[in-house]
N, C-alpha and C positions, 0 to 999 in steps of 0.2 A: 504494500500500500504506500504510494508516493504522495497522494493528495487526499484531503478530506474536506468536505463541505460542512461548515457550521451554519445550519439553516435557521437563523433568527434575524429579525430586523431590529432587535433591541440592542443598541450599542453596549449597554451595561452588561447584559447577559453574555453577549459575544466576548467581551473582555474577560469575564470570569471563566468561560469555557476554554478560551484560548490559553489562559493561565494554567488551567488544569491539564491541558494537553502538552505542556512544556516538555515532559519526559520524551514524548514522541517527536516533538519538533526538534529536540536536540539530536534525534537519530535521523533527521533528514526529512521528516514529514512536512509537507506544505499545507497550510490551512487557508482555505478559500471561504469567502463570504457570499451571500446572495448578491450583494452589491458588486463584488468582483466579477460575477458571472452575468450581471445585468438581468437577474431574475426578478420579475414582478408578479409572477403567479402566486396566488394564495390558495390555501386549502381550508375548507370549512371544518372547524373543530367540533365534530359531532360526538366524540367520545364522552362518556360519563365519568371517567376517572383521568387523573393526570397521566397514568401509564398508557391508557388507550390513545389519548390525544398526542402524547409524545411519539408513540409508535406511528400514528397516522402521518404526522409531519415528517418524520425521518424517512419513512417508506416513500412518501409522495415525492420528496425532493431528491431522494436517491434514484428513483426510477426516472425522474425528469432529467437528471444530469448524468446518470450512469456513474455516479461517484459514491464512495462510502460517505455516509452522512450522519451527522449528529444533530439532534433536535431535542428540545426540552419542553416540558409543560409544567406549570406549577402555579401556586397562588396561596391564598389565605384560607385557613380552615378554622371555623369557630364552632366548637361542639354545642354551645348554648343555642346557636342558630341552626341546629340540625346540620352542622358541618358546612354551612354556607360561608362565603360565596363559592368555595371550591373551584371547579373548572370554569365557573362563570365570573371569576375574580374581576376581570376587566369589564365584563358586560353585566355585572350584578344588577344595576338598576333596570335592565331590560334593553340597554343600548350600549354602544361603545362610549364609555364615559371618560372624562378628563380626570387627572390626578386629584384635583380639588373636589370634584363632584363625588368621587369614590370615597374620599376621606369623610366628607360631609354625610354621605349615605350610610357609611359604616357607623359613625358616631350616633346618628339618629336611630339606627336599629338597636343600639345598645344603651340608649338614653335611660337613665335610672337603674341600670343593671349593676349589681354589686360586684366588687372586685373578684370575689370567689367564682363568679360565673363568667368572667371575661377572659378565661383561658383561651389561648389560640395557638395555632401552629403555622409556620411558613414552610411549605413543602415544595419539593421539586422532584420530577422524574426525568432522567436523561436517557435517550435511546440512541444506540449506534446501529445503523442498518447498512448492509452491504448488498449491492445488486447481485441477484442470483441466489441469495440465501433465503430460506423460508421464513425466518423470523429474526427480529432484532435482539440485541443484548441491552439490558436495562439496569439502571441503578437509581435508587430513590433514597432521599434523605429529608429530614425536617428539623426545625428548631422549635423548641417550646418557649412560650412566653404568654403575654396577656395584652389585651387592647387597653390603651391608656384612655383617660377621660378627655384628653385634648391632644392635638397633634404636636409633634416636635417642631420648633421653629426652624430647624435645620432639615431640609428635605432634599432627596435625590430624585431628579426628574425621571419618570418612568417606573418608579417604585413607590406608589402612594401609600401602601399599607405598612411599609417600613417606618413611615413617619408616625404611625399609631402603635407600633409593635414594641413592647418592652421585653427585652430578652431576659429570661429568668436567671441565667447564669451570672449576669452582671448587674441586673436590676437597672438597666439603662435602655433608653430608646435605641433601636437598631441604628438609626441615623447618627447617633452620638457615640457609637463605639469607636475606639481607636483603631488604627490600621491593624495592629497586632490582635486586638480582640475580634475584629471582623474576620481575620484570617482563621481564627480558631473556631468560630461558629458558622462560617459561611456554608450554608447547606448545599448550594449549587457547586461550589468548589469541592466539597467533600464527595458529592455525588459523581462528579466528573473524574475525580481521583480514583474512586471505587470502580468506575466504568473502565478507565484506562487499565487498571489491574486485571479486570475480567477479560478484556479483549486481547491483552498481551498474553495472558495464560492460554487463550484459545488460539494463539499464533495467527491472529487475523491481521496483524500489523506487519 
């Protein structure tokens, strides 16, 4: 495997995935993006779980480009709200919402809810799919925390729920973690590292 496609249009996600692929990049792997290949096609995310949507995306773009492909799907899970927003994280209000709208919508859903019931998880599933193989290889990770009463003043564009998510391990807003703390709890980075280990053991690289 000489090249791999990271199939996401989110620059933040792409950066984290590429960071996790560093062991393979150091061995000569070239990482390509959808922008590099001028791909504008999109796939409808019809899966009811992060695993299914991640596989749908990886398979779709792998077949489109005939390249080994990595894609992810993830979001916020709040047990008190029957595990919503889940796969609908970006479309929770019923449409593709802005960061600010999602923050407002989430806080309204939990208005008056006590701290004990504000437990939440940030989850992600990453899939590696190779043309010609019957199924992909997957890795999933999550971070435990809770939803704050108000958003952090420090926000990262494209990650609205991080501005509301207080990480249990540090009792700090996700957006306020130091670089070192973020590295230690980053669920996407941990998932891609786990995935790299899996595909290396399968000798698919």
